[in-house]
C-alpha positions in Angstrom: 17.1 11.4 -15.5 14.7 8.6 -16.5 13.4 6.5 -13.6 14.1 2.7 -13.8 10.9 0.7 -14.3 10.4 -2.2 -11.9 7.3 -3.6 -13.7 9.2 -6.6 -15.0 11.0 -7.3 -11.8 10.0 -10.6 -10.3 9.8 -9.3 -6.7 6.2 -8.3 -5.8 7.5 -5.5 -3.6 9.4 -4.0 -6.5 6.5 -4.4 -8.9 4.2 -2.7 -6.3 6.5 0.1 -5.7 6.7 0.7 -9.5 3.0 1.5 -9.4 2.5 3.3 -6.0 5.9 3.8 -4.6 6.0 7.6 -5.2 4.9 9.3 -2.0 2.2 11.5 -3.7 0.6 8.4 -5.1 0.4 6.8 -1.6 -1.1 10.0 -0.1 -3.6 10.3 -3.0 -4.7 6.6 -2.4 -4.9 7.4 1.4 -7.3 10.3 0.6 -9.3 8.3 -2.0 -9.8 5.4 0.4 -10.9 8.0 2.9 -13.6 9.2 0.6 -12.1 12.1 -1.4 -13.0 11.9 -5.1 -12.5 15.2 -6.9 -9.4 17.0 -8.1 -10.0 20.0 -6.0 -10.5 17.8 -2.9 -7.2 16.1 -3.4 -5.5 19.5 -4.1 -6.9 21.0 -1.0 -6.0 18.0 1.2 -2.5 17.6 -0.1 -1.3 21.0 -1.1 0.1 19.4 -4.2 0.9 21.4 -7.4 -1.9 20.9 -10.0 0.5 19.5 -12.7 1.9 16.9 -10.2 -1.6 15.9 -9.1 -2.7 15.5 -12.7 0.3 13.2 -13.4 -0.2 11.1 -10.3 -3.9 10.7 -10.8 -3.3 9.7 -14.4 -0.6 7.2 -13.3 -3.0 5.7 -10.6 -5.7 5.4 -13.2 -3.3 3.7 -15.6 -2.1 1.4 -12.9 -5.7 0.3 -12.3 -5.8 1.7 -8.7 -8.4 4.5 -9.5 -11.2 4.7 -12.0 -11.8 8.1 -13.7 -15.6 8.8 -13.9 -17.3 11.9 -15.3 -19.5 13.8 -12.9 -20.1 17.0 -15.1 -20.3 17.4 -18.8 -20.2 21.3 -18.9 -17.5 21.9 -18.0 -16.1 18.4 -18.2 -15.2 17.2 -14.6 -14.1 13.9 -13.3 -14.0 12.1 -10.0 -11.5 9.4 -9.1 -12.9 6.3 -7.4 -10.8 3.4 -6.0 -11.1 0.2 -8.0 -11.0 -3.3 -6.4 -7.2 -3.2 -6.7 -7.2 0.2 -5.1 -9.4 -1.0 -2.3 -7.0 -3.8 -1.7 -4.3 -1.2 -1.1 -6.1 -0.3 2.2 -4.2 -3.1 4.0 -0.9 -1.5 3.0 -2.0 1.9 4.3 -3.3 0.5 7.6 0.0 -1.3 8.0 1.9 2.0 7.4 -0.4 3.7 10.0 0.5 1.0 12.6 4.2 1.1 11.8 4.3 4.8 11.8 2.6 5.1 15.1 4.9 2.5 16.6 8.1 4.1 15.4 7.5 7.7 14.6 4.8 9.0 16.9 6.8 9.9 20.0 4.1 12.4 21.0 1.4 9.7 20.6 -0.8 8.6 17.8 -2.7 11.2 15.8 -4.5 8.5 13.8 -5.5 5.1 15.2 -6.8 2.0 13.6 -10.1 1.0 15.3 -13.1 -1.2 14.7 -15.9 1.0 13.3 -18.7 -0.3 15.5 -16.8 -0.5 18.8 -13.9 2.0 18.4 -11.6 -0.7 19.9 -8.0 -0.5 18.7 -6.8 -2.9 16.0 -3.4 -4.1 14.9 -2.4 -5.6 11.5 -1.9 -9.3 11.6 -1.4 -12.3 9.4 -4.1 -15.0 9.1 -3.6 -18.6 7.8 -5.3 -18.7 4.4 -6.6 -22.3 5.0 -8.0 -22.3 8.6 -8.2 -18.6 9.5 -6.0 -18.8 12.6 -3.9 -15.8 13.5 -0.2 -16.3 12.9 2.3 -14.2 14.9 4.6 -12.0 12.8 7.7 -13.8 14.1 6.3 -17.1 12.8 6.0 -15.6 9.2 8.7 -15.8 6.5 8.9 -15.6 2.8 9.5 -18.4 0.4 9.7 -18.8 -3.4 6.3 -19.2 -4.9 5.2 -21.6 -7.6 6.0 -19.2 -10.5 9.4 -18.2 -9.1 12.3 -18.3 -11.5 15.5 -20.2 -10.7 17.1 -16.9 -9.8 14.3 -16.0 -7.4 14.5 -19.4 -5.8 18.2 -18.9 -5.3 17.6 -15.4 -3.8 15.0 -16.7 -1.5 17.1 -19.7 -0.5 20.0 -17.4 0.3 17.9 -15.2 2.6 18.8 -15.3 6.3 15.8 -16.2 8.3 16.1 -14.8 11.9 16.0 -17.4 14.7 13.3 -16.1 17.0 14.3 -18.6 19.8 17.0 -16.2 21.0 19.8 -18.5 19.9 22.4 -17.3 17.4 22.0 -18.0 13.6 21.6 -21.3 11.8 
């Protein structure tokens, strides 16, 4: 069965999932952002079948998340290095770590997000793009952007925005 492509979907979540939504891709990006570069390193870390690893690496290169660079001519060997787009995926992975720890680590966190220099714990947050102030998650919402189609504007307008004051709906 052919998978539906979401590349032309207007929703940024759908478009993003079209590129990296397959779980092997996310785990490969996790390892690449943690410093793994070579096919055998990914294979050892993930226990993934070679043909699947080849497909996922090729897809991540095609998506612009990884760059394929030769490191040996005889025999030809390549390493896979995160691009700027791939580096930007780090925030997604860190958010998944925080979310997974909060909801699925009943025994305690096996991986924590910490500041490199101090080892102090960190949490994902939203920051105002204009003045740099931290905005609490419950004060964030989505709205139609400047390039939104009429259909997207209608979808965004129909979304229910939770009332965080404790009162019932609006």
